[in-house]
N, C-alpha and C positions, 0 to 999 in steps of 0.2 A: 568753771564747770558745771554743767545743770546736770541733777542723776540722770535723763538719758544719757547724754554726754558720757559719763562713766560707764555704765552698762553694757554700751555699745563697745567702747573700748575693750573691756575684761570681758565681754561674752567674743569678741571678734577671733575666729580660731586659727590660729597658728600658724605660719608656711613651715613649709620644708622639716616637717615629724619624723616623719623616718628620715634613719642617719642614712647620709648614703654609704653606697660599698664601691671599691675600688674594682669588684673582679667582674670581671665580661664572660660572656658564654662563650664555650672553645666549641667552633665549627670542622673540629677533623672529621666528624663524619659525612660532612657536607658534601652536597653533590658537587662539582666542578663540571662546569660549565665557559662552551667557549661563541665569547659573541659576536656573533653574525652580523645584524643588523639595530640600526638605532630610529626609533620614533616619536616621538613628544611623547616622550618618557617612559615609554615600552623597549625593553633591549629582548630580540630572539638571539636564543644560545645553542646550540649546540650541547646535549648531554650525551656520550655514549652516540647510538644509531635516530635521537626524537629529539623536534627542536619541542623548545619550554619556552616560554611567554615570562616574561619575570619585570620586577621591578625595583629601584635601590631603594636598599633599607635606610629610614631617618640616620641611625647610625652614621652610616659613611660620615654626614656633611656635604663637605662639598668637594667631597673627594669625588672625580670624574668618571668613567667607564665610559670606554671608544670604543670603536671596532676592535674585533684582536685580542679584547682583553678576554685572558683566564679566570675566572671567576669561580666563587663559592655560594648557591644557590641552599637559600634555606626553606623549609614548605613545601608546597606541593610539587616537585621537579617532573608527575607523573608527563606532562607534555597532553594532557586528556584535553578537550576542549574547551574552554571556560573558565580556567585554575591558570593560576597565576603565583609565582614564585618570588624570592625576594633574594636579593642582587647584597650578602651578604657581607664579602669579602674582595677584594682586589686582587691574585698573587700577583707577587714583583715581579716586574716587564722587564722581559731581557732585550728587546730594541724598542726605540721609540721613536717613528718618522713626525717631524711635525714639521710647522711649516712660521715664520715672524711674522711681524707684522708691518703692512705696506700701507700703497693707495686704496686698495679694497677691502683690504683685512684690517681691523686697526688694532684686532689682538693677537698672541701666539695662539698657537690651536696645537693642540697635537689631533695627528691624520690618523693611523695607526696602531697598533704595539703587536710586538712578538712576530714580526714579521722575517724572514731573512733576505728575500729578494724583490730590489728594485726594478721590476722589467720600466724600461723606459720607451714610451713607445711612439717609433717618429716617423713618419712619411720621407722616403726621398721627392717627393715632388705633388703636389695640389693638395694640404699645404705645402709650401716650402719651408725646409726645416729650419729653426730658428737654437743657432747654436748657443747663446745666449742662457735659452732657457736649458736644453740637457747640462749643459756646465752646472745650473742650479740644482739639478736631480741629482747632478751626480756628488755635489757636492750634502747634498740632504741626504742620501746613500754612505756616504763616507760618515756623517758626523752620527746618523745613527746608528753605524755598525753593519751595513747592511749590503749585501752584496749588490754594485749594479749587473742590471744586463739590459745594453741596447734590442732592441726587438723594430727593424725596418719594417716600413709597409708599403705599398704600392710600387717593389721596384720596379715590377711591369714597366712602370712610368720614367723612369731613369737608373742609372748607374750608381748605386751604391757608396761605392768607391772610393767618392772625393769626400764622405759625409764618413767614413769608415776610417781616412788616412788617415783625420783630423783628433779619433781616438785611439790609435794602437800605440803610438807613446805614454797613453796610461794604463795598457794592458785591460782596457773593458772589454769583456766578451762579448758578442751581438751574434742574433742571427735573422735571416732575411726572409721574406712573407713577402705574398701578391695574395688575393683574392682568388682564392677559386682554387690557391695552389696545394702542397704539400707541407704539413706541418708539423710532421716526426720531430725532427730538431726543434722546438717550440716545446713542444711536449714533453722532448727532454728535461729540456732546462725547466720546467715546471714541475717533474715528479717528483714527487715526497720536500717540498720544499713548501712554504705559507710564501708567494709572490705578489706582491701589490703591481696594483701594472696604472704608470702616469703619464697625461701627454694634455696637452693641449689639444681644446673640439676639433674635430674631424680627420684624425690623423688617422682612424678605423681602431681602435679598442674596442667596441662595441662590438666592429662586423667579428673582430679579434677570438673574442671570447662566446659568443655565439656558434663561432666554428668550434672549436676546442672542449666546451660543452653545451651541445645541443639541447635545446628546449633549455637555456637559459634568459633567451626573451630579452636582453636586451636590448632596446632603445637604438635604431640608428637614423644617424645625419650625414647633413648634405652638406658641401663648404660651399660657401657665399662664392658667386664669381667676382665681385667686387672687390671686396674686402680680401677675400683668397684666405679667411678664416670659417672653420667647422663653427656650427651651432650647440651648443648645451645636452646633450642629449640625454645621459643618465644623470640624475639630478640626487642621488645619496650614494654610499656607499653598499658596497655589501659584499660578505664573503659569499661563497661558491665552492663544492666543494666539488674534485676533482675526482673522474670514478677512479686511476690508478696510480690514489692514494696525492695529500698534498690538499695546497688553498689557493683559491688565486681570489683576489682580494680590489674590484672594477670601485675605480675613485671617479667623481664626473672631473669631465675637462676643466683642466687649468692654464691660466693667459698668464697668471704670475704665480712666483712663489721665493717668499720673504728671508733670508738667511740673518737677519741681525743677529742672534741667537747661535753660530756657530764660533767658534775657537778656535781662530789660526792655529796653535800645535794641536791641536786637536784632530785637525783638517792633516796635517803633512803626518801626523801617527799613521793615514792612513795609506802612506807609501814608507815602508821600514827604509828602504834604501836612501831613500831621502830624510827620514828622519833621521838615520844615524847620522849624517851629513852635517844636519844643522845643528846640534849638539854640542859645535864647535861656532856658532855662529854668537856675538855679542848678546847680552842679555838685551833682553826687550828686543830683539830682531823679530820685522814682521816677516822677515822672509822675501816680502812684494820686492821687484825689479830694482824698483828705488829707495832701496834697506842699502846702507851703506856697509861695507864691510861682513857682507852677506856670504857664511860658508859655502851655499850652493853656489858661489858663481866664482868662488874659492878652487871648487874641486868640478866646471864644469871645465879651469882654462888650463886645470891642470891634468884633465884628459880623466875624471875619473870618478864624471857624471856623463850621461846624456842630455845634452842643452835641449835635443826638442822634449825628453820629457819632464824638467828641470820649465820648459818653456808652458809647459799645458798644465801643468802644477801651478804657475805663478794666476794661468789664464783663468783656471779654479778659482784662487784665491780671490783674483780679482772682482771676480760675478758677484761674489756677496754684496757688496756694495752701489753695484746697479741692477736696477728694476728694469724688466724685459715684459 
């Protein structure tokens, strides 16, 4: 080794000379915000009565921040133009609406946090209702611990009762609407709740949002006469404040909804009467129609369970394995 190599060796500064500490800053006094939009790494948050722009702090690492999250903000949370706060903590979520991998989406995606109601918007005509997708939305709601609500649109074009009769055994509540009609019943269901609107394109979600929240200015599309499907008009998820109290979360139109993450045992727990019966099932019972010695079949045969309700539950169960 040459003299120059030795000098370089001993003169090189040591790395990590400062001792590490396990102490972490406390954010007990940090402002708490509610994430309403996300756009290219910037988040808009409601803090009290003001909107604050924030970015995710590096210390959060891979911790995801999604619409609906309640977060703690450090830095300038005044909301003044040109200011930028930092999201330093995500408050534990009460609910999480998510969607699994499918042909259009190769990874599981968390969609919305902390919502308590899933409003499934369905047109009774133009486009025709797709019960398979409705079933999958219901499964997602039950899995997330959210209350499902069927919101039927365009009821001036067709009778909604045939569709409603499919879901009565499940006890799913519903409201019926039409363009230009009275929305009092829908507003009552939204009052003081955090509600997520879902539905495939063309069912009238954006029209509903604009009617319930004047000035929301959500883009409105049309239904293709050849395919019978709507064009995507809402391209991002956004949270809107209801004047009477509560939040309305509008999502882009969805044409498929993967449910590979849903556990059948968790799904049946959304139906306490059936869950009680299923406790007597053999170990590993799937509760499906072809499951041997399933307690649901025995209960139906003995008159202890409603056959239509069991069939409806099994339809939801089967929807997990089919892409719509």
